[in-house]
C-alpha positions as CSV (number, residue, x, y, z in Angstrom):
1,M,-183.2,-67.8,57.9
2,S,-181.9,-67.1,54.0
3,A,-178.3,-67.6,53.1
4,I,-176.7,-64.1,51.6
5,P,-175.6,-63.9,48.0
6,V,-172.3,-63.2,47.7
7,A,-169.7,-62.5,44.3
8,D,-166.6,-63.9,43.6
9,D,-163.7,-61.7,44.8
10,V,-163.1,-59.9,41.5
11,L,-161.9,-56.9,42.7
12,D,-158.8,-55.3,42.0
13,A,-157.1,-54.8,45.1
14,D,-157.0,-51.1,45.1
15,V,-161.0,-51.2,45.5
16,A,-161.4,-50.6,48.8
17,V,-164.1,-52.3,50.8
18,L,-166.1,-52.3,54.5
19,S,-166.9,-54.8,56.6
20,L,-170.7,-55.1,57.8
21,S,-170.0,-53.2,61.1
22,E,-168.3,-49.9,58.7
23,T,-170.9,-50.0,56.3
24,A,-173.7,-50.2,58.8
25,R,-171.7,-47.5,61.1
26,V,-171.2,-45.0,57.2
27,L,-174.9,-45.7,56.8
28,G,-176.6,-45.2,60.1
29,L,-178.2,-48.5,60.1
30,S,-177.9,-51.9,62.2
31,S,-175.7,-54.6,60.8
32,S,-178.2,-56.9,60.9
33,K,-180.4,-53.9,58.1
34,V,-177.1,-54.3,55.9
35,R,-177.6,-58.0,55.8
36,Q,-181.3,-57.8,54.8
37,L,-180.3,-55.1,52.2
38,L,-177.6,-57.9,50.8
39,K,-180.4,-60.3,51.0
40,D,-182.7,-57.6,49.4
41,G,-180.5,-57.5,46.3
42,H,-179.9,-53.4,47.2
43,L,-175.8,-54.3,47.3
44,I,-173.7,-56.9,46.9
45,A,-171.1,-58.4,49.2
46,I,-167.7,-60.6,48.0
47,R,-166.0,-62.4,51.4
48,R,-162.4,-62.1,51.8
49,D,-160.6,-63.8,54.4
50,G,-164.1,-65.0,55.8
51,E,-165.2,-61.8,55.8
52,L,-168.3,-59.9,54.5
53,L,-167.3,-56.7,52.9
54,I,-168.9,-54.1,50.7
55,P,-167.0,-52.0,47.9
56,E,-167.3,-48.8,49.4
57,E,-168.1,-47.0,46.2
58,F,-171.3,-48.1,46.5
59,L,-171.9,-45.6,49.3
60,S,-172.4,-42.2,48.7
61,A,-169.4,-39.9,49.2
62,D,-170.7,-38.9,52.6
63,G,-172.9,-41.8,53.9
64,K,-175.2,-39.5,54.4
65,D,-177.2,-40.2,51.6
66,G,-177.2,-44.0,51.6
67,I,-176.5,-46.1,48.6
68,V,-175.1,-44.8,45.4
69,K,-178.5,-43.5,43.7
70,G,-179.1,-45.5,40.8
71,L,-177.2,-48.9,42.2
72,V,-180.3,-50.5,43.6
73,G,-182.1,-50.2,40.3
74,T,-179.1,-50.8,38.3
75,I,-178.5,-54.0,40.1
76,T,-182.4,-54.9,39.7
77,V,-181.9,-54.1,35.7
78,L,-178.4,-56.6,35.7
79,D,-180.4,-59.4,38.1
80,D,-183.7,-59.8,36.0
81,A,-181.5,-60.2,33.4
82,G,-179.7,-63.2,34.8
83,F,-176.3,-61.8,35.8
84,S,-174.6,-63.6,38.6
85,R,-173.4,-61.3,40.9
86,T,-170.4,-62.0,40.6
87,E,-171.2,-60.6,36.9
88,M,-172.8,-57.6,38.1
89,L,-169.7,-56.5,40.1
90,R,-167.4,-57.2,37.7
91,W,-169.4,-54.9,34.7
92,L,-169.6,-52.3,37.7
93,F,-166.3,-51.8,38.2
94,T,-165.0,-52.5,35.0
95,S,-163.0,-49.8,32.6
96,D,-165.3,-48.1,30.1
97,E,-163.7,-45.5,28.3
98,T,-167.4,-44.1,26.8
99,L,-168.6,-43.8,30.1
100,P,-168.3,-40.5,32.2
101,G,-166.4,-41.4,35.3
102,S,-165.2,-44.5,33.0
103,T,-166.4,-47.3,35.0
104,P,-170.5,-47.8,35.5
105,I,-170.1,-47.4,39.3
106,N,-168.1,-44.2,38.7
107,A,-171.1,-42.8,36.6
108,L,-173.1,-43.5,38.8
109,R,-171.7,-41.4,41.6
110,T,-171.4,-38.6,39.2
111,S,-175.2,-38.8,38.5
112,H,-175.4,-40.4,35.1
113,G,-177.5,-43.3,36.3
114,T,-180.0,-43.0,33.1
115,E,-177.0,-44.1,31.1
116,V,-175.6,-46.7,33.1
117,K,-179.5,-48.3,33.8
118,R,-179.4,-47.9,29.6
119,R,-176.8,-50.0,29.4
120,A,-177.4,-52.5,31.9
121,Q,-181.0,-52.5,30.1
122,A,-179.5,-53.1,26.4
123,M,-177.5,-55.9,27.8
124,A,-180.6,-57.7,28.8
125,F,-181.5,-58.0,25.2
């Protein structure tokens, strides 16, 4: 069984996070399926006090649409560019006033995925 890649906890204390079971409930999946999403690089988790946690902002506002549109592709682009999970997480939550939504994750949540992915691709070169 392969290990789940985990990012260092570089999130601000005010960033809401969900446990694997809470994430599974919101997405309507089993906890094992959420673990598989982490292994497959569709989500990024941190470990805090021994517990795996996923940023709530990675999920659509109502949870019905699953993972925020464009997040999986952005993670893939950053992974292909050699970014670690920690570097990806830091970039997704770093303020950038030139982006609609002020951070890459907020820009993804407000349907500006094309711009976020373009910037991720530009960082790769």
